[in-house]
Each structure stands twice: as structure tokens, then as C-alpha cells.
N, C-alpha and C positions, 0 to 999 in steps of 0.2 A: 502493498500501500504506499509506503513511505517513498519508494521507485516511483511509483505512477505519478506521484504530486511532485517528485521532483522535473522527470520528465515534461509533466503539465507546465510547471513555470518554465523553464530553459524555452519548451517552445513560444510561450509567450512573450520572454523577454525580444526573442529572436525575430518573432511576428511584429511587436512592436517597434524596434530598432532598425527593423529594415525601409530604407528610403521607397518615396513613392514612386511609380513606372513611371516613364516621360509620356508627356500628355500626346494623345495620337493626333493628326492630323486634322480631322475634323472637332475637334477639342480646340485646337490653335486657330481653326477656323472664326469660330464661335466665337471668339474672345476680340480676332480681329474684327469683324462685324461689331460688337459692342465698342471697340475704339472709335469706329468711325461714326458710329451715331450718336456717342459721347461729343466727337467733335462737331457734329452738325449741330448739337441742340445747343451747345455755348456762341454761335454765329446765327445772323440774322439771315433766313430764308434762304439758307446754303444746305444741299444733300449730298450725299455722296452714292454714286451708284457703282457699285462695287461689280465688275464684270468677272476676274480670276483674281486668285488669291493662291500661288505656288510657294510652299514649304521651304525652304531652302536650307535649314538644316533647322533642328532640336536639340542643344546639349547640356546634360547637367552643368549648373554654374559651378565653379572652382570653391568659393566661399560659403555656401550656405546647403543644407540638407534642403533635400523635396523644394529646391529651385530650378529651374530650367532656362534657357536663353534660346528663345525661336528666333529666328531670321526668314523673315516674307518677302513676298514682293505681291505686290496687289494692284491691280488694273482696272480701270474704270474711267467713270464720269465725274464731274462737280457740275452740279446744276444750282445755279443761283440768279438771282434779278441784278445782283450786285457786279456780275462780271462786265467787264469795258465791250463798248461796239453792241451789234446786235447780236451777240450770239450770249444765251444764257447757258449755256453748257462747253464743257471746255475738258480733254482729255486727261489723265494723269495717272502717274507712274511712281508707288513708294516702295523703297526698299528700307525695311523699317526692321530694329530687333525688340523684343518685347521679353519682360522675364515672366515668369508663370509658375506660381508657388501651390503645390497640392494643399490645402486647409484642413484636409482630413475628409471632405465630404466636398469638394470640388475645386477647381482651378479657382485663382486669382490672380490677376495681374499687380505686379508689384513696379514704382517705381523707380527708373534708374540711378542706382548713387554713382 
């Protein structure tokens, strides 16, 4: 009985100390859409229409546990009445890095340090 308790405690400790798996591409893309929605909510009459998101890399952060550095390229259109000239739509391409951390239940984005 004592051996079973020790094994259970050892397994529980190992599970608790393990790092989260890297976020999948779909999880990163959700955070990218959220990022552009936040940008649009802070500006007057701007919308981002994301056409394509290409994940370049998902790598563990060297300094922090359960944090992953994701790099991606986003292509699409910015739509705004404030754009110069007759156009209200302009193409954009962004290459960005986002830090994602597993908080135990979901991925959250972190500010860059």
C-alpha cells in the first residue's frame, strides 16, 4: 500500500512539473485574429480583413516555462474611411512575433519584454 502511494505521488509530481505542449497552428491563428480585432477596436472606423495567416515558427521561450514565441505572416486588407484618396481599402502584410503562455486552461498572449 505504501508503494502505491509513493508511485501515485511521484506520477502526480511529474505531471504537475511538465511543461505544456506547444500551441497548435489553429490556436495561434485564433490569437492572431484576436490581436487584429483589438487593433480595430482601438481605432476609428478601421477593420482588418485577414486573408491568410502563415505560421513561420512556434518555439519555446528560453527564459520562461510554458511560454512559446510564435512568428507568423498575416496578409489581408485594412478597410477604413480615413485612408487617403478614393480608396477605403488597402492591402497589408505583417510579419509579427507573439508570445503565448499556457495558463492552465487556455493560451493567453503576453506583452513583449
